Every structure is written in C-alpha cells, then in structure tokens.
N, C-alpha and C positions, 0 to 999 in steps of 0.2 A: 504494500500500500504506500503510495507516495505521501510525503509529509504534508503537502498542501491540501490533501483531501480530508484531513481531520478537522472536526468542528472544534470550537473554542473549549467547550466543556470536556471534550475528549482529550484535548491537549493538557488541560488542567488535571484530569484524572491520571494521565500518563505520568506527569511530573510528580504528583503526590505519591503514586505507587512506587516510582523509582526512588524517591527520597526515603521511603519507608523500607524498601527491600534491597535497594542497590543491586538488583538482579533483573536484567532485561527480559529473561524468559518468564520470570514470575509476573512481571508487568504484563506480558502478552497473555498469560493465563487469566489474570484478573480482568483484563480488557475484554477478552472473549466472553467471560461470564457476565460482565456488566452491560455490554452493548450488543451481545449476540451477533457479532460480525467479525470478520478476520481482523486480527490486531495489526498494528504498525510493525515495521521491521525493526530489528535491534539498532540499525543505524539511525532510523528516524527517532527512536526513543532517546538515543544518545544526543542527537542534534537538538531535540527539544530541551534537554537538560543544559547543553552547552549554550544555547540561545538565551535561556533564562539567566544563567550565571554571568553571561557577557553583557546582556542588554536589559535584564530585569523584566522580560516578557516571554510568554509562550507563543506569541504570534510569530509568523514567518517574516523576519526582518527583511530578508532579501527581496520579498515581494511587496514591501512597504505597507504591510497590513498592521504594523504596530503603531500605537499612538506616540511612541518615543521617537525622536529624530535619530537618524543613523549618523553616528559620529566617527566611525572608523575611517571613512574616506571624506570627511568634511574638509573645507578649505584649510583649516588650521592644521589638520593632520597631513594634508597634501603638502603644505609648506614645510612641515617638519621633515617629511621624507625627502623632499627635494633638497633641503639644506644639508641633510645627512649625506645624500648621494653626491652633491657637488663638493662637499668637504672631503669625502673619501670615496671616489667612484669605484674603487676596487673591492668594496664590501659586497659580500654575497647577499642573496635575498634573505637568508636566515639571519645573518648578522644585522642587517638593516631592521628586520622585524624585532629582533631582541633589543636593540638599542632604542628604538622608538616606541616599544611596547604596543605595536600594532601587528595584527595577525599577518601571516605571510600572504594570504589571499588578498587582503586589503592593500598591502604594499605592492603586490603585483598589479592590482587594478589601478593604483595611483601611477605606477611606472608606465602603464599602458596609456593613460591619459596624457602623461608628460612626454610620450613618444620615446621613452628610454628602453633600451634593450641590453641584454647581457651578451657581451662578445668574449670569445675565448682568445687569450693572447697567443701570439705566434712565438713558438720556441725556435730560436735561431741555432742551428746546428751546422758546424763546418763540415764540408765534404772535401775529401782529397781528390786529386785528379783521377786516380784509378778506381774510385768508389763506384762510378756507374758501370765500368767494365766488370767489376767483381759481382755486382748485383745481376747483371745479365748472365754471367757465368753460372751463378747459383741457380737462376731460373732454368737455364738449359740443362744443368745437372739434375734438377728436381724433375723436370718433364721426362728426361731420359730414364730415370729410376722408376717413375710411375708407369712408363711404357713397358718396362721389364717386369715389374711386380705391382699389381694394382693395390696391394696391401701396404705399400710404402707409407702413405699418410698416417696409417695406424701404428707405425713403428717409430715415429719422430717425436722427440721431446723438445718442445720450444721453450726457451727460457729468456728471462730478462731481469734486470735489476733497476731499482730506483732508490735514490738517496733522499731522505727526509731530514731537513735541517731544523735545528732548535730555534732558529729565528723566525719560524713560521712559513718558510718556503716549502711548498708542497707540489705534488704532481700538477702539471699545467692544465690538465683536463678538469681540475676542480677549482681553477682560478677564473674569475670573471672580471670584466671591466665594464661598468655601466655608462651609458651615455646615449644621447639622441642619434648619434651617427657612429660608425665604426672608425675609431682612430688608429686601428692597426697597431695596437700596443705590442711592444717587444719586451722580453724579460732579459735582464742582464745575469750572466752566470757569476755567482760569488764563490770564492774558494776559501779554504782554511776555516770553515765553519763547522762546529760540532754537529753531529747528526748520526743517524743510523741508516745502514743500507739494507734493503729488503730484497731477497732473491726469491723468485717463484718460477716454477715450471708448469707447463700444461701439455697434455697429450690426449689422445683419443680415449685413454683409459681413466683419465682423471687429473686432478691437480697435484703437483708435487711441491711440498712446502706449505706456506712460506717459511723461509729461514732468515735470520737476522744477523748482521755483522756490525758490531760496534766499532767506531773509529774508522781509520783509513783502510780501504780495501787493498791489500798487497797481494802479490802473486802467491805467497805462502798461505795467507789466510784464505784465499779463494780455493787453493788446492785442498786445504784441510776441510773446507766446507763441502767440496765435491766428494772427498774420500769418506768423511765421517757421517754426513747427513744425506746428501743428494744421492750418492751411489747406492747405499743400502735401501733407500726408499724406491729407487728405480728398479732395483733387483727384486724387491718384494712385489712390485706392481707388475713387472713384465716376466719375472722368472729369471733364473740364472742363465738359462739356455736361450732366452728370447733375444732376437736381433733388434737392435735399436739404433737410431741415428740421433746423436746429441748435438 
C-alpha cells in the first residue's frame, strides 16, 4: 500500500502503535484488525515515524499536505548549503549534509536547483614511451591464450594495490568536486606521507585478501606478502595442482 493512500486517522493509528510496540509487523497486525484492510508496508510505517520526528506531523510533507511549512529546502537552508559548497567545493554530499544538519535528499534537491553537480577529479598518471606497446603486447598474448584454452579467464588472478594516506587522501573514485560546471580538477601526488597500502586480488573463483602493508612498500615486504599470505590463499582456492596466471 502506498503511503499517500492512508487516511489521517490511519496514519495516527500507525504512529501510536509503532511508538507502543516499536515493531512494524505488530503494527501491521493491529492495523489489519482495526481497519479490516491490508496494512501499510514496513517502509511506509517507518516513513510515517520519520516524518513525525522530523516535521512534527503524520501528513505527507513531500506532497504539501501538512499545515507546517517545509523548511528543509527553504531559502535560508539553500543559502547555507550554497555557502558551504562555495567555501569547500570538494565536500561530498554526506559531509555537506552532516555539517549543515540537512538531510542528504534535501541537499541534493538544493544542489539541483543551484545547477551544481559532482565531478570526479582526473588522476594524472605518467606513461612511459613503451607503455602503449606493452599494453598491446599483453592484449595479443591474452587473445592468443584464450584461443588455445577457453578456460584461461578462469585461471587468472588480477591484483592491484592502493595506498590510503592519514591526511585524508583516498581513492579518487570516492572524491568529488562540486560546482555548476566541470572545472576538470586534477589531484597532485604527495609523497612521504604516513599511510597504509591495501592489496587485493580477484579471480573467477572469488576475492583474495584484502591484505594490509604498513609503511613503505619495499621489494622484500611485497615478496613476504606474496609468500606468507597471497600464495597460501591462492593455493587453497585453486588447489596445489591448479594452473594459474598471476
């Protein structure tokens, strides 16, 4: 049952029962006995409670059926969100919501009215002159192996590492830069910062890891990681006699 199909007395009944029992299933049982018709869904019951706690009404605020004005996206709130975004455009939607004490949905509506969007920064990565040739060679090798053995894709372990810095630098896919247009923001690479490196592998049989390396990743540390952790897990997954490409 959709939430906007409930009458006012039914919404009041749902809220009273939920506050007494704190159990949506029990609310549904009592609703069915009281009104002799199918009860609202558990999501609708939770939404009625959330609306009352946020706006002091059981009416559907989104449909403007409440007597109280909607303040989440009022001009004052809109100005507050705009000021926060202009001051620090790299804040995520969640951070902006937390700082302004406005729900994420409301922040998103305000950003839409302001014609702001979240753009993913471009990570600049240097390529050597022979890198394109090496990539072509790998593709040719892979296609040749697949032609010889159709099961090759199931024998490959793909792996990668990412370093998380203590200054807040994280994976670029989780970074956003808000603004009315795309400024094509780039990220500078910072060195000599404390952090932790995370290694993870993936194959047709499942995920390998993740494993963590504290401090600088040296050849010796990486070799020990492969010998003590990665190797045993791969052997357990594929079997000692299994053929794999790492």
